[in-house]
C-alpha positions in Angstrom: 185.1 27.2 85.7 184.1 23.9 87.3 185.6 22.6 90.5 186.3 18.9 90.9 187.0 16.9 93.9 188.8 13.6 93.2 190.5 11.0 95.3 194.1 10.3 94.5 196.6 7.9 95.9 199.6 8.9 98.0 202.0 8.5 95.1 200.1 11.1 93.0 199.8 13.4 96.0 203.5 13.3 96.5 204.1 14.0 92.9 201.9 17.0 93.0 203.7 18.3 96.0 207.0 17.8 94.3 205.8 19.8 91.3 204.9 22.6 93.5 208.1 22.5 95.6 210.2 22.5 92.4 208.3 25.6 91.1 206.9 23.7 88.1 203.4 24.7 89.3 202.0 27.1 91.8 199.0 25.1 93.0 197.6 21.6 93.1 194.9 22.7 90.6 197.6 23.9 88.2 199.4 20.6 88.3 196.1 18.8 87.4 195.3 21.3 84.7 198.8 20.8 83.2 198.4 17.1 83.3 195.1 17.2 81.6 196.4 19.5 78.9 199.3 17.1 78.3 196.8 14.2 78.1 194.7 16.2 75.6 197.8 16.9 73.4 198.7 13.2 73.6 195.2 12.2 72.4 195.4 14.7 69.5 198.8 13.3 68.5 197.4 9.7 68.7 194.5 10.7 66.5 196.9 12.3 64.0 199.1 9.2 63.9 196.0 7.1 63.2 194.9 9.5 60.4 198.4 9.2 58.9 198.1 5.4 58.9 194.7 5.7 57.2 196.2 7.9 54.5 199.1 5.4 53.9 196.6 2.5 53.7 194.4 4.4 51.3 191.5 4.7 53.7 190.7 8.3 52.8 187.8 10.1 51.1 188.3 12.5 48.3 185.8 14.9 46.8 183.0 17.2 47.9 182.6 16.8 51.6 178.9 17.6 51.6 178.3 15.0 49.0 180.4 12.4 50.8 178.6 13.1 54.1 175.3 12.5 52.5 176.6 9.2 51.1 178.0 8.1 54.5 174.9 9.0 56.5 
């Protein structure tokens, strides 16, 4: 596991403390890990939504993936 040291503003520090006091997290590190996991999930959902738009607009590939990859690259 890697340890990070990052500067944060007072508002975020207070939020972290609130999360700990309300028992939603045990440590500052856990708050940050939870936030990063949520961000990762949000990014995955955004990617999925973009993929769905591509499908609706017909921007999809069909067929043998190895053959398609050779044609694309």
